[in-house]
N, C-alpha and C positions, 0 to 999 in steps of 0.2 A: 504494500500500500504506500503511495506517495506521501511524503511529509506535507505536501501542499494541501492534502485533504484534511489536515488537522489545524490549518490556519483559521483564525477568526476572520470575520468580514473585514475588520479594520486592518489586520495584518496583511490580508490578501490585497486590499486596496493600496496599502503602503508599498507592497512589493511591486505591484503593477505600475504604480506611479514612479517608483525608482527606476524600473526598467525603461519606461517611456522617456523619462528625463535623460537617461544615459544614451538611449537611441538618438534623441535629438542632438545631444552633445557630439556624438560621433559623426552624425550627418553634417553638422555645422562645421566640424573640423575638415571633413572631406571637401566640402564646398570651399573652405578657406584655402586649402592647398591647390585647388583648381582655379583660384582667383575669382570666385563667384561671391558677390556681396551676400552678407548674412540674410538680408531681406530680399534677395534676388531669386528668380526662378532657376531651378525647380525648388519648391518649398518642401518636398518630401521625396523619398526614394521611389514612390509610386507615380511621380509626376513626369516621368520620362517615357518616351516610346521604347518598348522593350528591345527592339531590333536596331536602334540607331547607334552610330559610332559614338555619339556623345554619351549615351547611356552606358555603353560598354566601358568607356574611359572613366566615367564618374563612379560607376559601381565597383570597378577595380580599385579606385582610390578609396572608396568606402571600405572595401575589404582590407586594404592596407592599414587603414586607421584602426579597424576593429582588431586586427591581428596585433598591432602594437598595444592596443588597450589591454589585450589579454596578458601580454608580457608585463605591462605596468601593474596590472592587478595581481599577478603572481608575486611581484616584488613587494607590493603593499601587504599582501597576505603574509609573506615571509617576515616582514618587519613587525606586523601586528602579532604574529605567533610568538616571535622572540620577546616582545614587550609583555605579552600575556604570560609567557613562561616566567619572566623575571618577577611578575606580579603574583606568582604562585599558581597559575592555572595548570591543570593536568592535561594529558593527551586526550582522555575521554571528553573533557570539556571543550578542548579545541576542535575535536572531531565533530561534536554536536554543533558548534558554532559554524563550522565550515561545511556541514552536511556530508561528512565522510566518517569512516570508522576510526576508532582509536589507533588501530594498526596503520591505517593509511596516513593519519596525522603524524605518527611517530616517524614513518618512512619519509614523509614530505618535509618535515622540519626536525631533523634528528638532533639539532643543537638547541632547540627551543626550551626543552625541559631538562632539569638535572642540576641547575645552579642554585637550588634553594633546598635547604635541609632544615627540618624542624625537630628539636629535642623536646620530648614529652617526659615529664617526671611525675612520679607518684610519691607523695609524702605522707608521713605518719604511719606508725606501726600497726595501728588498728583503725577500723572505720569510725567516723567518716574520714576518708582520705582527702588530702588536698592534691592539687594538680598544678603543674607549671608547664609553660610552653615558651620556647625561645627559638627564633629562626635565624639561621646563618647561611652564608654562601659557601661554607666549607664543610664537607662531610667529616673530615678528620677532626675539625674543631668541635663539631656537634657531638661526635662519638667520645672524644677525649673529655669534654665537659660533662657528659652523662656518666662516663666511667668514674671520674673523680667525685662527682656528686654522690653516686651510690656508695663509693668507698667511705666517704666522710660522713654521709648523712645518717647511716644506721646507728652511729654512736651517739647521736643527739636526739632528744625527744622532738618528734615532728620532722625529722630529717628525711632525706630522699631514700626511699625503699627500692625503687625500680626506675628504669628509664628505657625509652625507645627512641630511635631516630627514624624519621620518615623522609622520603624524597619528595620531589615536586608533584608526583602523582599520588601523594598521600599514602604511600605503601611503606611498611616497616622494612628497613634495611639492616637494622641492628637493634638488639634488645639485651638488657642486663638487669640483674636483681642481686640483692644481698643474700649470699649463701651462708647460713649459720654454721654449716659443717666446715667450710673453708674460712669462715670469718673474713670474707672478702667479697668483692664484686665478681660476678661470673657472667659470662655471655650465655644467653639461652635462646632457644627458638620459640617463637610464639605460635599458638594454634592458627589454623587457616582463617578462622573467623575474626582474628585480630590483625591480620596482615594489612587489610585496607582500613584506613582511618577516615571516617567522615569528617568533613571540614569543620562543621559547626552544628549548633542546634541540638535537638533531642537525640538525633542519631549519633552525634559525637559523644554525648553524655552516656548513652547506652553502651557505646564502645568502651568508654572509660570504666564503666561499672564492670564489664566483662573482663577488662584488663586487670582491675583490682582483684576480682575473684580468682583469676588465673594466678596472679602473683601470690596471693594468700595461700592458695592450695600448693603451689610449688615450694614456697618457703616451709610450709608445714611438712611436706614430704621430705624435704632436705633436713629439717629439724629432727624428725623421727629417725632418719638414716644416721644422723650424727650421734 
């Protein structure tokens, strides 16, 4: 089913209006390159005899302008994707905006995402836990900060009990918690349902609650083992 079928009337009118305005702009540029005044004949692509030499020349010029517009649009899209990535957008979000799949977006703009890393920390030995979140452009810095926080935090009331680092796609790439058996921070793998971190809202809180439950169970298991 086409995405167009899900557009509201206002959205459909806006898209049609945008397309019409762009068509007018391309036609005006084709006329300019042919030395035809903006208000001069022909006023539209349909105002020429289909089989005339003038029509062939002008339509080829129109094609030239349209082809160049496509190249400009590709550059604009690349710039927009890079800026969106720096602002924290993920490939699924870019794919939705561009009307393509996440995989296609990743292939199209391979450098757009991956320069933003978020450190999530879980504080307090017992519920209700606190939470912290810091964003950096360095994966190593995010991991080192999380590692040090877990190492130091367990010794203090309300300190950091666990930490995870997520990438620009909001996927966990590193996780740690305090192991009572080792009496040190250790790296752990999180369950599949914790790998993707919702950006905000109730979904994010639900993720944080599941994370806290996982951390508590894992520490309890390691405590018993110790």
